[in-house]
C-alpha positions, 0 to 999 in steps of 0.5 A: 525491508519492504516497499509499497508502490502505488501509482497515481493512475490506473494501470492496464494490468488485469488484476483487482485493484482498490478504489481511489478517493480522489475526485476523478475516482480512478483505480489504483493498485497496491503492491507490497514487494519483498525488497528495499528501494531507496526512492520516494516518489513516482515510478513508471510501473505502468510500462516496466512492472508487467504482471502476468497471470499464472494458471494454477489451482488458485489465481497467482501472478508473476512479474520480474523486478530488477531481474528477479522473479516475483510470485504474487497473489491478490489479497481481498479485504473483507467488508469489515476492513478497509485499507488506507494510504495516508499523506502527511502534511505539516502546518506552521503556526505563528503563535504569539508569546505572552512573555515577549514580543516575539512570536513562537513558531509551532509546527503541527503534523497531520495525516490525511487519507489520500487513497482507500483500497479493498485489495492489494498484491503481495509478492515474494521471491520465487515462492507463493506468498503465504502467512508462513513466509510473509509478515503482512499476510500473517498480520491479516490472520491476527485480525481475524483472531482479534475479531473472534476474541473480541466478540 
């Protein structure tokens, strides 16, 4: 199982990040971690999730999360694709019923784009994230194959 972390404000780590679509237009960083966390809300990653570059042939990064070493890479989306973070909002409508004097309550769900991004970080335990060991990276390969087949 995986978790995505996206803070509301920019962090000081020097890795590429996406553009936020909120009014103050600050930058956000998207991280896809190889673990499960049973928490839904803000996390103080600015102080505790310290990302350090690893100097190798390609730009890689290293961090530690709950005592486990993670190796990451930044994935840049091409010009044809854009990442979005959606926020669910539900609305309750009072709908008058024609058969009775009571009103029916109808709940509708809608999704709004809260952030857009053009890059994100993918992390794996002790190994470099590759399409062979990461489902998200392999799905991006399928995007390219689908574009070739459809054209």
